C-alpha positions in Angstrom: 0.0 0.0 0.0 2.9 2.4 0.9 4.6 1.5 -2.3 1.5 2.4 -4.3 1.1 5.8 -2.6 4.8 6.5 -3.3 4.3 5.7 -7.0 1.2 7.9 -7.2 3.0 10.8 -5.5 5.9 10.5 -8.0 3.4 10.4 -10.9 1.7 13.6 -9.6 5.1 15.3 -9.2 6.0 14.4 -12.7 2.7 15.6 -14.1 3.1 18.9 -12.2 6.6 19.4 -13.7 5.2 18.6 -17.2 2.4 21.2 -16.6 4.9 23.8 -15.6 7.1 23.0 -18.6 4.1 23.2 -20.9 3.1 26.5 -19.4 6.6 27.9 -20.0 6.6 26.6 -23.6 3.2 28.2 -24.3 4.4 31.5 -22.8 7.5 31.4 -25.0 5.4 30.6 -28.0 3.1 33.5 -27.2 6.1 35.8 -26.9 7.4 34.6 -30.2 4.0 35.3 -31.8 4.0 38.8 -30.3 7.5 39.5 -31.5 6.4 38.2 -35.0 3.4 40.5 -34.9 5.5 43.4 -33.9 7.9 42.6 -36.8 5.0 42.6 -39.2 4.0 46.0 -38.0 7.5 47.3 -38.5 7.5 45.8 -42.0 4.1 47.5 -42.8 5.5 50.9 -42.0 8.7 50.2 -44.0 7.1 48.8 -47.2 7.1 51.4 -50.0 4.2 52.0 -52.3 4.0 50.0 -55.5 3.2 46.6 -57.0 5.0 43.6 -55.5 4.9 40.5 -57.8 5.3 37.7 -55.3 6.0 34.0 -56.2 4.4 31.3 -54.1 5.2 27.5 -53.8 4.2 25.2 -56.6 3.5 22.3 -54.3 5.7 22.3 -51.2 4.5 25.0 -48.8 8.0 25.2 -47.3 9.3 26.7 -50.6 7.9 30.1 -49.8 10.6 32.7 -49.1 11.0 34.7 -46.0 10.8 37.9 -48.0 7.5 36.8 -49.6 6.0 36.3 -46.2 7.2 39.7 -45.0 5.7 41.4 -48.1 2.4 39.6 -47.7 2.3 40.7 -44.0 3.2 44.3 -44.8 1.1 44.9 -47.9 -2.0 47.0 -47.7 -3.7 44.6 -50.1 -2.9 41.2 -51.5 -4.5 40.5 -55.0 -4.7 36.8 -55.6 -6.3 34.3 -58.0 -8.3 32.6 -55.2 -8.4 34.0 -51.7 -9.1 30.6 -50.3 -5.8 29.2 -51.7 -3.6 32.1 -50.7 -5.4 32.5 -47.4 -4.6 28.8 -46.5 -1.0 29.3 -47.5 -0.6 32.4 -45.3 -2.4 30.8 -42.4 0.1 27.9 -42.5 2.8 30.5 -41.9 1.0 32.6 -39.4 0.6 35.6 -41.7 -2.5 37.8 -41.7 -3.2 39.8 -44.7 -6.1 41.6 -46.5 -6.9 39.6 -49.6 -8.9 40.4 -52.7 -9.6 38.2 -55.7 -7.9 39.1 -58.9 -8.3 36.7 -61.9 -9.2 36.7 -65.6 -12.9 37.0 -64.9 -12.8 40.1 -62.7 -9.5 41.7 -63.7 -10.9 44.5 -65.9 -13.2 45.6 -63.0 -10.7 45.2 -60.2 -7.5 46.5 -61.9 -8.4 50.3 -61.7 -9.1 50.1 -58.0 -5.7 48.4 -57.4 -3.9 51.0 -59.4 -5.7 53.8 -57.5 -4.5 52.2 -54.2 -0.9 52.4 -55.4 -1.4 56.0 -56.6 -2.5 56.9 -53.1 0.7 55.5 -51.7 -0.3 51.9 -50.8 1.6 48.7 -51.4 -0.2 46.0 -53.3 1.1 42.4 -53.5 0.1 40.2 -56.5 0.1 36.4 -56.1 -1.0 33.5 -58.2 -2.4 30.3 -56.7 1.0 28.6 -57.3 4.3 29.7 -58.7 5.3 33.1 -60.2 2.5 35.5 -61.3 2.2 36.2 -65.0 3.8 32.9 -66.0 0.7 31.3 -67.5 -1.3 33.2 -64.8 -3.1 36.6 -64.7 -1.3 39.8 -64.0 0.3 41.1 -67.2 -2.1 44.0 -67.7 -1.8 45.0 -64.1 2.0 45.1 -64.3 1.9 46.9 -67.7 -0.5 49.6 -66.5 1.4 50.1 -63.3 4.6 50.6 -65.2 2.9 52.9 -67.6 1.7 55.0 -64.7 5.3 55.2 -63.4 4.4 53.2 -60.3 7.2 51.0 -58.9 6.9 47.3 -59.8 9.0 45.1 -57.6 9.9 41.4 -58.1 9.8 39.0 -55.1 11.0 35.9 -56.9 10.6 32.3 -56.0 9.2 29.0 -57.3 8.3 28.5 -61.0 7.2 25.2 -62.5 8.7 25.9 -65.9 12.1 26.8 -64.5 12.0 23.9 -62.0 11.2 21.4 -64.8 13.9 22.8 -67.1 16.6 22.5 -64.4 15.9 18.8 -63.8 15.2 17.8 -67.4 18.8 17.1 -68.4 18.3 19.2 -71.5 20.2 22.3 -72.6 19.4 25.3 -70.5 21.6 28.0 -72.2 18.7 29.0 -74.4 15.0 28.1 -73.9 11.5 29.3 -74.8 8.5 29.0 -72.5 5.5 28.5 -74.8 2.7 27.9 -72.2 -0.2 25.6 -73.1 -0.6 24.4 -76.7 -4.1 24.7 -78.3 -6.3 21.8 -77.1 -7.5 20.7 -80.5 -5.2 18.7 -82.7 -5.2 21.0 -85.8 -4.4 24.1 -83.7 -1.8 22.2 -81.7 0.0 21.0 -84.8 0.0 24.4 -86.3 1.5 25.9 -83.1 4.1 23.2 -83.0 5.0 24.0 -86.7 5.7 27.6 -85.7 7.9 26.4 -82.9 9.8 23.8 -84.9 12.5 26.2 -86.2 13.2 27.8 -82.8 16.8 26.9 -81.9 16.2 26.5 -78.2 14.8 24.1 -75.6 11.0 24.3 -75.5 9.1 24.4 -72.2 5.4 23.7 -72.3 2.5 23.1 -70.0 0.0 20.4 -70.8 -3.2 18.9 -69.4 -2.6 15.3 -68.2 -5.5 14.0 -70.2 -4.1 15.5 -73.4 -0.5 14.5 -72.7 -0.2 11.4 -74.8 -1.8 13.0 -77.9 0.2 16.1 -77.5 3.5 14.2 -77.2 2.5 12.2 -80.4 2.0 15.4 -82.3 5.3 16.8 -81.0 7.1 13.7 -82.3 5.4 14.0 -85.7 6.0 17.8 -86.1 9.2 18.4 -84.2 10.9 15.1 -85.1 13.1 12.8 -83.0 14.0 15.1 -80.2 14.9 14.2 -76.6 12.4 15.3 -74.0 11.3 15.1 -70.4 7.9 15.1 -68.7 8.0 16.6 -65.2 5.0 15.8 -63.0 4.0 17.0 -59.5 7.2 18.9 -59.0 8.1 19.5 -55.3 5.3 17.3 -54.2 5.3 13.8 -52.7 4.9 11.9 -55.9 7.2 14.0 -58.0 8.4 12.3 -61.2 10.6 13.2 -64.2 10.5 10.8 -67.1 13.0 11.2 -69.9 13.2 9.8 -73.4 12.5 10.7 -77.0 9.2 12.3 -77.8 8.0 9.1 -79.5 9.0 7.0 -76.5 7.2 9.3 -74.1 4.1 9.3 -76.3 4.0 5.5 -76.3 4.5 5.3 -72.5 1.6 7.7 -71.7 -0.6 6.2 -74.3 -0.2 2.8 -72.6 -0.2 4.0 -69.0 -3.0 6.5 -69.3 -3.2 10.1 -68.2 -1.0 10.8 -65.2 -2.2 12.6 -62.1 -1.1 16.1 -61.2 0.3 19.1 -63.1 2.6 18.4 -66.0 5.4 20.3 -67.7 7.0 19.1 -70.9 10.5 20.0 -71.8 11.7 19.4 -75.4 15.3 19.6 -76.6 16.3 22.0 -79.4 16.4 21.0 -83.0 18.9 18.3 -83.8 21.8 19.1 -86.1 21.3 17.7 -89.6 22.7 14.2 -90.1 25.5 15.5 -92.4 26.3 18.4 -90.1 29.5 16.8 -88.7 31.0 20.1 -87.6 28.1 20.8 -85.2 28.4 17.3 -83.8 32.1 17.6 -83.5 31.8 20.9 -81.7 29.5 19.3 -79.1 31.8 16.3 -78.7 34.9 18.5 -78.2 33.1 20.6 -75.5 32.0 17.4 -73.8 35.4 15.9 -73.9 36.9 18.9 -72.1 35.2 17.7 -69.0 34.2 14.0 -69.6 35.5 10.7 -70.6 35.0 9.4 -74.2 32.1 7.2 -73.1 30.4 9.9 -71.1 30.9 12.5 -73.7 29.3 10.3 -76.3 26.3 9.6 -74.0 25.9 13.3 -73.2 25.9 14.4 -76.9 23.6 11.5 -77.8 21.0 12.6 -75.2 21.2 16.2 -76.5 21.0 15.5 -80.2 19.5 12.1 -80.8 22.4 11.0 -82.9 23.2 7.3 -82.3 25.6 6.8 -79.3 27.7 4.2 -81.2 28.4 6.6 -84.0 29.3 9.4 -81.5 31.5 7.1 -79.5 33.5 6.2 -82.5 33.9 9.9 -83.5 34.8 10.8 -79.9 37.6 8.3 -80.0 38.9 9.9 -83.1 38.8 13.4 -81.6 40.4 12.3 -78.4 43.2 10.6 -80.4 44.0 13.8 -82.2 44.6 15.7 -78.9 
């Protein structure tokens, strides 16, 4: 009986200590929130008038920048595609802001009021549901008219699905063209691809999952045997990057069905003509400066679509001449 009372007493003492510890933690957390709120007030006074173009995460909420949160907290108004989406993001980070919807359906009506706010000396933040505003999202006319009115336009950079896909594609990044969404119908899509075929740059496009297989097949027909990559659900749990030729990717998605999530397609630049040995040799020499013969041949094969065996033989010749 005495042992039981001793055990209960120790348990009560431990619980009391835990309660005191919890109380201290809560007080510290409250203090941190108060300090954060005070910091937000200081930021509000310091934020200059103008339009702040603020990037938000494309999937992982942790990708938002500290500066973006400071601007959202300090802005007099945050114009966003969907107040529910932006509001949820800001709530996750403990930021309170005044939100107003700004999208393609109300832009013409809302834009004059936003410009008037800036003329009066207020700071307006522009945000898309995900990624960088204006990149396949509304905002171009607001930025254009703000600039025309000599109002400051400030970039608050961050996540962008096209840039993220390009950087993990394994395709040339020195010159690229973002072409947004292709037309949904086959005739319009093939016409648009025909206009892009001569562009000597890597192409970055957005595509609907349900149209992906058909779009890749049209790309293979119109653009030819180019290397490509399909990036899906970037920064999210089921992120995937599938690489191959356009024809290979078209066959894969035709067989597997439409993937889930948002899709970015990256297509390599036009391949050098089969008889353009000088262009191929130039690529090989550049690759051999930093890679072995085998790796150089593989790198140039991936970038050009020229058979690896042929490139390996030529790389051996070039290496032997050095």
